[in-house]
N, C-alpha and C positions, 0 to 999 in steps of 0.2 A: 503667164500669157493665157488668157481665157478667150476663146473664140465662139462664134455663134454655132449652136448645135446643128442648124441646117447645113452650114458649110462643112462641118466635120462628119455629117451623116453619110455623104456620098462615099468617102474613102472607107468608112466603116462597113457599109453595105458591099462595096467592091471587095474588100479584104475577106469578109465573111463568105461571099459567093465563091471566091477563089479557094478558100479553105474547104468549104463544103464540096466544091467540085473535085478537089484533090482527094478528099476522104471517100467520096462516092466512087471515084476512079479506082481507089485502092480495093474496093469490093469487087470490081469488075475484072481485075487482072489476076494473073497467077499468083500463088502464095509467095513464090520466090521474089517476085517483082513488086510486092506490096510496100516494103519498108520505106522507099523514098516518098511514095505518095502519102503514107501515114505521117511521116515526120514533117513533110511539107504542109500537109493539111492542118495538123495540130499547131505547127509553128505559125501559120497564117492566122488561125483563129485566136491563138494566144496573143499575138501581136495586135490583132484587131481589138482585143479586150484591154490590152495594157496601155497603149499610147493615148486613148481618149482621156485617161485619168490625168495625163499631163496637159492635154489641150483644153479639156472642158472642166477640169477640176476633179478633186479626189472623190467627190460624192456623185455628181451628175455624170461624169465621164463613164465610169464602169456601168452605171445603170442604163445609160443610153446605148452603150456598146452591146450589152447583153440583150437588150430588147431588139435592136436592129439586127444583130447577128442571128437571133432565132427566127426573125421574120424573113431575112434574106435566105437562110438555109432552107426554111420551109418552102419559100417560093421556088427555090432551085429544085427541090425534090418534087414539088407539085407540078412543075413545068414538064417533067418527064413522065408523068403518070399516064397510063393508058386505061381506057374503059373497054372492058370486054363484054361481048354480048352474052346474055344469059343462055344457059343450056336449055334447049327445048326437051320436053319429055322428062323432066325431073320428077321423080316419084314423091308422093307426099311424105314418105318416111325419110327422105333425104333433105328435109327443109333445114334452114339455118337455125331455127328455133324449135327443136322437136318437143313434142308434148311429153309430159312425164309418163313413165311406163304404166301400162295398164296394170293395176294392182287389185287384188281382191279386196272388196269393201266389206269390212266387218264392223260391228257396232263399236267395239273398243278402239279400233283404229280411227274411225270417224270422230269419236269423242276426244281421243288424244290429240288428233290434228286440230280440232276446234280449240282445245285448251292451249295447245302450243301456239297457235296463231293469235289467240286472244289474250287471256289473262297471264299465262306463263311468259309469253313474249313481251307483254307490257311490263311485267315485273323485272325481267332481264334488262329491258331498255331503261327502266327507272334506275336499276342498279348501275348501269353504265353512266347515266347522266349524273347521278349522285356521286359516284366515284370520281368522275371528271371534276365536278365542282369542289370536291374535297382535296384532291391531290394536285391539281394544276396550280402553279403560282399565279398571282395577279390579284387585282382588286376583287373583293367578294361579289360585288354586283355583276361584274363581267363573268366570273366563274359560274354564278347561278344562272345567268342568262344563257350562256353557251351550253351549259349542262341541260337546261330546260329545252333548248332547241335541238339537242342531240336525241332526246327521248323519242319524238315521233319518227325521226329518220331511222333510228336503230330498230324501233318497233316495226316499221314497214319492212325493213330488211329481214327481220326475224319472221314476219308473216310470209313473205315471198319465199324465203328459204324453206320453212317448214312445210308449206303447201306443195312445193316442187320436189322436195327431197323424197326419195323412195325409202330411205332408211329412217324410220320414224324414231327408233330408239336412240340413234346417234343425235338427232335433233333434240330429243328430250334431254340427253346427257349434256349437250353443249349449252342449251338455254338454262337448265337448272344450275350447271356449273358456273355459268356467267353470272347468274343472279347471286349465288353464294359468294363467289369471289368478289364481285362488286360491292355488295353490302358488307362483307367481312373486311375488305380493305378500307372502306369508308369508316367503319366502326373503329378500326385500329388507329386511324389518324385523327378523326374528329374534325369538325369544321371550325377553323380558327381564323 
């Protein structure tokens, strides 16, 4: 018996909302009184996930149930959100994204930061991309493509991290270690 997903969507959303409400309520009550809300909430969510497989089919049912459950619980949580006014008089040092600590600038630190953000970070990113292409199963074309797309992302992360980190020797050790490990692991397996 397979029915229309739009007809089955309403009970899925309702069951997920009830389960989400019960789990949210479990957070709000005393520890001793949590157990019934936890059991009820998880039971409602599991039932909401299980019965659509019977109604909508073994493939479509759980997929639709997971999607609608996450949307319903997110809507339930968002409906109770409150917006607070920003505190006036917040000092610049209390910002949400503080600047890196003021550090003494020496010639060797500047050169090492430039090397870490540039060529050493690029070599470490290449090692991660090549290691991915060598070790992940799948078609060779897909592995090469995804490995190649990983390189600029990892390189950008390495740049941001090395320029923001105050411990430059730690960044050096991690990037050099990543490059050595990535290329070493790639050499051990080989591209087949």
